[in-house]
Structure formats: C-alpha cells, structure tokens
C-alpha positions, 0 to 999 in steps of 0.5 A: 501499500502507498500513500502519498499526501500532496500539501498543495493539493490538500489531498491523500492518495492511498493507492490499493492495487496497483493498477494503470487506470481506474474505470469509475469512481464512487464519491462515499463521502463528500471528502473520500472518493473510491477509484474501481477497477473491475469492481474492486476498490483500488485508491482511496482519495481523502480530501481536506485531510486537514478537516479529519480523517476518520468519517471518510475512512468510515465512509469507504468501508463499505468496499470491506477496506480495514479502516485501521489500515487507511488510517495508519496510512492516511497518518504516515501519508500526513507526517511526511508531507509530499513524500510517498509512503509504503506501507506493509500491515499484515494479517493480525498474529495469533 
C-alpha cells in the first residue's frame, strides 16, 4: 500500500492495488472518493484531510476496506508531506 499527501492540493492518495487506471470512481463521502477497477477498490482519495480523516475513511468501509490500515496510511502520509509512504500491513498475529 502506498500513500501520498500532496500538501498543495491538500489531498491524500492511498493506492490499494497497482493498476494503470481506474474504470470508475465512487464518491462515498463529500471528502472521499474510491477508485474502482473491475469492481474492486484500487485507490482511496481523501480530500481536505486537515478537516479530519475518520469520517471519510469510515464511509469507504462499504468496500470492506480495513479502517485501521487506511488510518495508518493516511496518518503516515500526513507526517511526511509530499513524499510517498509505503506500508505493509499483515494479518493479525495469533
């Protein structure tokens, strides 16, 4: 998973799956867009993350995305603006 906070656009892009382009997008919240390819989510865009990320991420959960993982990616991207963060999140231990 890759995340990038573009400070000029004030938006976070979280890449969920490597594809060349999405086929369509679903605006799941006024500040969240899920890009889809073959009906599967491939990217989440969070607009104006300075207003908060919890509600937009919660709205994206309709696609069965792991909320904790998305929050970790978004917070990591916010911590290092204008740089790409790469995250590997594994299944729970046990």
